[in-house]
N, C-alpha and C positions, 0 to 999 in steps of 0.2 A: 743965478740961473743962466743969465746971459754970458757970464764969464765961463761957466762950464760948457755951454754950447760952443763958444768961440774956441775953447781948448779942444773939444771933440772935433770940430771942423778942421782945425789946424793939424791935428794928429792924422786925420783921414787924408788931408791934402798931401802931407808929407809922405804917407804910405803910397799914395797914388804916384807921386814923383819918383820915389825910390825904386818902385817896381814898374817903371813906365812900359817896358816891353810886355810884361805880363798883363798890364792894364790894357794895352793895345790889342793883345790877343783876345782877352775877355770881351772887349767892345766889338771886335770883329765877329766873334762867334754870335754875340747877341744881335748884331746887324744882320747876319745871315739868317738867323732864326726869324727875325721880324720881317726880313725881305721875302721869305717864303710865304708868310702870312699875307703880306700885301700883294704878292703875286696871285694868291688864291682869291683875294678880293677883286682884283682887276680881271682875272680869268673868269670868275663867276659873272661879273658884269658883262663881259664880252659874249660869253656863251649864252647867257639868258637873252641878251638882245639879238644874237644871231638866230637863236631858235624862234624868237618872237617874229623876226623879219621873215624867216622861212614860212612860219605858220600863216603870216599875213598874205604870202604869195600863193599858198595852196588854195586851189579851187577845182571845181568840176564843171566842165562845159558840156552842154548837150546841143547838138547841131540838128536843126530841123530840115526835113526833106522838103524838096521844092513844092510838093503837092499840098503842104499844110497851109491853112488859111490864117489870116491875122487874128480872127476870132478864136481859133483853136490855140494859138500862141498865147493870147491873153488869158484864156481859161487855164492853160497849163501853168503859166507864171503865177496866177493867183492861187492855184492849188499848191504849188511848190512853196510859195511864200508863207503859207499857213502852217507848214511843218514846224514842229518844236525844235528841230535840229538846225534850221536855217537862220543864218544871220542876215544875209542879203541875197537878192536875185536881180541881176542886171541884164536887160535885153540888149543884144548887140546885133544891129542890122547888117545886111550884106555890104552895104556901102561903108559902114563904119569899120567893119572887119578889113575891108580892102584898104581903107585909109591907114589903119593901124599897121597893116602889113607893109605898106609902101614906106611909111615913116621908119619902121624898124629896119628895113633892108634898103635904105636910101642909097647906100654905097655899092650895092650889087647891081650893076647895069644889065647884066645878062638876065637876071631874074626879073627885073623891071620890064625889060623888052618882051620877055615871055608873057608877062601879065598883060601888056598892051596888045599882043597878038590875040590872046584869049578874049579880050574885051571887043576886038574888031569882029570876032565871030559871034558876038552876043552870048558868049558862054558865061555861065555863073562861075565866077572865080572862087567866091566864098559863099558859105551858107549862113543864114541867120542863126543866132544861137542865144542861149541863156547861160550866163556865168553865175555859178552858184557857190556861195561861200558859207561854210558852216560856222556855228558858234564856237566849236572846238574841233581840233584836228581828229580827235577820236570818234567824232560823229559822222565822218564821211562814209564809213561802211554802211551805217543805217540809211543815209541819204541815197546811196547807190542802190540799196535794196528796195527802197520805196520807189525809186525811178523805174527800176526794172519791173516792178509789179504794177506800175501805173497803167490805166486804160489807154493812155496815149503812146505807149511804148513803141508802137509800129510807126509813129510819125517822127521819131528822132533817133539819133545815135549818140551814145555816151563816149566822151573822150576821157578815159581813165589814166592814160599814160602819164600826163603831167602830174596828176594827183599822186600816182604811185611813185614817181621820181622824187617829189618833194617829201612824201612821207618816209621814203627810204633814206633820203638825205638827212631828215630830221632825226631819225632813229640812230643813224651812224654818228651824227654830231653829238647826240646825247650819250651814246656808248663811249666815244672817244673822250668827251669832256669828263665823264665819270672816272675813267681810268687816270687821266691826267690829274684830276682833283684828288683821287686816292693817293697817287704818287706824291703830290704836294703836301698832303696831310702827313704822310709817313716822313717825308723830308723835314717838315716843320718839327715833328716829334723828335727826330734824330738830332737836329740842331739844338732844340730845347734841352735834350738830355745831355748833349755835349756842354752846353752852357751851364747846366746844373753842376756837372762834374768840374768844369773849369772854375766856377765860383767856389766850390767846395775846396779845391786844391789851392786857390788863391788865398782863401782865409787861413788855410793850414800854413802856407808859406809866410803869410803876414804875421801870424802868431809866433812862428819860429824866429822871424827877423826881429820882432819887437819883444822877444822874451825878457830881455834885460829891463826895458822900459816897463813892461807889465809887472815884473817882480817889484820894481821900485814903487809903482802905483799901489800895489797891494800893501807894501810896507807903510806907505803914508796914509793908508786908509781909504783909497779910492773904492767906490762902490762897484758892484758887479756890472750894473747897467752902464756905468761910465766907461768901463773897460771894453764892453761889448760894442758900444755905440759907434766908435770910429770905424770898425770893421764893416758894420752894416751900412753906415753912411757912405763908405767907400764903394760898396757894391751898388748903392743907389746912384752914385756918380756915373758908374758904367752904364746903367740903364738910361739915365737922362741923356748922356752923350750919344748913346746908340740911337735913341729915339729922335734926337735932333738931326742926326745924319740920315736916318731913314726918311724923315720928312723931306729933306733936301733931295735925296735920291728919287723918292716917289714923284715929287713935283717936276723934277728935271725929266724923269722918264715919261711923265704925262705930257709934257711939252713936246717931247720927241715922238711919242706914239700918236698924238692927235691928228697930224696930217694923214697918217696911214689909216686911222679909224674913219676919217672923213671919206676916204676913197672906198674903204671896205663896206661902210654902212651908208652909202650915198642915198640921200633922201630921208635919212633917219638921224636925228640929233643925239649924239652920245658925246658928252664932254667930260673927260676924266677929271680935269682940274675942278670943274664945277661940282662934280660928284664928291670929290674929296673935301672940297670947301664946305658943302652942305652937311657932310657927315664927319667933319673933322674931329669933334669931341668923341663921338662913339668909336671911330676907327683908331685914332692915335692914342687917346687916353686909355682906351680899352687895352691896347697893346702894351702901354706903359704899365698898367695895373697888372696884366698877366705876367710880364717879364719880372716885375718887382716881386710879385708873390712867389714865383719860382726861385728867384735869387735870394730872397729873405729866408725862405724855408731851407735852402741849401746852406746859407750862412749860419743859421741857427744850429743846424745839424753839425756843421764843421766846428763851430765854436764850442758846442756842448762836448764834442769828442776831444778836442785838442786844447781847450782853454780850461785848465783845472783851477778850481777855487778852494 
């Protein structure tokens, strides 16, 4: 049995070397197909995190009029917090709002000077507010409705602009990501189809190239499986080499993209290398299994058609 396996392996390796350029083309097509799959994985990771980041930033602020008392504020906060749609309610005082604004615009001297002038006149620069965060972005409409129907509605104003901006941004991001994802799926399918056809034709050429050897094998009593095995093993070589190169490309790409992602998702930890390390078996062995299944099916179809027994 070991001798037979060694002969099959030798025959497959010889065929790989004899048709080296065809082998390179096959491996390249497989790499492109697997590359689009890995692009989809990275793209899904980025878009899911981007949507999560945006959703975390979405909130509704209500600004209290100067006539409201602290007791009324406490009552309203307690009432809002009891809503089934609310995740958290944070009170922001006038002083805290001012400090946050100054910190955010520390580089704008004209704006800071204007703030100082207002403070000299004892004018209220900012109003006290409640920052409301929902359990899910889809619940904000219900929250706004509840606020507008509240008995305290005359004591505050609702700032809906930031909420509307973030929800619009989220919806646009979802729509764009869906279109890109669909394009990537189609592209993956095209490359897999091309790979299927390339494997089919590779087997055809290999059978034609080795027709004399195959005829001799038949004469000396070689079994059908022994003759088929080198062709299938050769295709598995392509898939293994393509997978190894894909792993190298993905990890190098991860190293290159990481600094960009750190800036893009500042404050949120997204590590591509760690993600691929923790899901290595599922991602890469899953791709190997997928490409091998496609390649073996194509090989068997080609062998059945062109290798006559």
